[in-house]
C-alpha positions in Angstrom: -22.8 0.9 11.2 -19.0 2.5 10.7 -18.1 3.6 7.3 -15.1 0.9 6.5 -13.5 4.1 5.0 -12.7 6.4 8.1 -11.7 2.9 10.3 -8.3 2.8 11.8 -5.7 0.4 10.2 -5.8 -1.9 12.7 -9.8 -2.4 12.5 -9.9 -3.0 8.9 -11.6 -5.3 6.8 -9.2 -8.5 6.5 -9.2 -8.8 2.9 -7.8 -4.9 2.8 -5.1 -6.1 5.3 -1.5 -6.4 3.9 -0.9 -10.0 3.0 -5.1 -10.5 2.7 -6.1 -12.2 -0.7 -8.5 -10.3 -3.1 -11.6 -9.8 -2.3 -15.0 -7.9 -3.5 -14.6 -4.6 -5.6 -14.5 -1.7 -4.3 -15.9 1.6 -5.0 -13.3 4.6 -5.9 -13.8 6.4 -2.7 -13.6 3.3 -0.5 -10.2 2.2 -2.9 -8.8 5.9 -2.6 -9.3 5.7 1.3 -7.0 2.5 1.4 -4.6 3.9 -1.2 -4.0 6.8 1.4 -3.8 4.5 4.6 -1.6 2.6 3.3 0.7 5.0 1.7 0.8 7.9 4.4 2.9 5.5 6.9 5.1 3.9 4.2 6.0 7.1 2.4 9.8 6.8 2.9 9.5 3.3 1.3 7.7 4.1 -1.6 9.2 5.4 -4.8 9.5 8.9 -5.3 7.3 9.3 -8.4 4.3 7.0 -6.9 2.2 9.1 -7.5 2.3 9.0 -11.3 1.1 5.6 -10.9 -1.9 6.8 -8.8 -4.4 5.5 -11.5 -2.9 1.9 -11.3 -2.9 1.9 -7.8 -6.7 2.8 -7.7 -7.6 0.3 -10.2 -6.1 -2.7 -8.4 -7.3 -1.6 -5.5 -11.2 -1.3 -7.1 -10.3 -5.0 -8.7 -10.3 -6.0 -5.2 -6.8 -7.0 -4.7 -5.0 -6.6 -1.6 -3.3 -3.5 -0.5 0.3 -4.5 0.1 -0.1 -6.6 -3.3 -0.9 -3.5 -5.4 2.0 -1.3 -3.8 4.4 -3.6 -4.3 5.6 -2.3 -7.7 6.6 0.9 -6.3 8.5 -0.3 -3.0 12.0 1.3 -3.2 14.0 -1.7 -3.4 16.9 -2.4 -0.2 19.6 -0.6 0.1 22.8 -2.4 -0.7 24.3 -3.5 2.3 28.5 -1.4 3.0 31.0 -3.6 3.3 32.6 -3.0 6.8 35.4 -0.6 7.0 38.9 -2.5 8.1 40.8 -0.7 10.7 44.4 -1.4 10.6 
């Protein structure tokens, strides 16, 4: 049986996938791997000081909350659109 913490993102358990509902509680090592797998490709979209919230993120994942739900408060707000420059 393959270790869940080393699976590719496209083969992650359904409750670990973004948009999933809460599932069973996770062990710390599994939650840490999920945290890394979510963080790495999305680093640019997350707030700069996200490392300060590691404990809160890890706690939410260990409770079985969906990954995207746990990370949602740490996503950068979208940049406002700039008005189009008018040419005369």
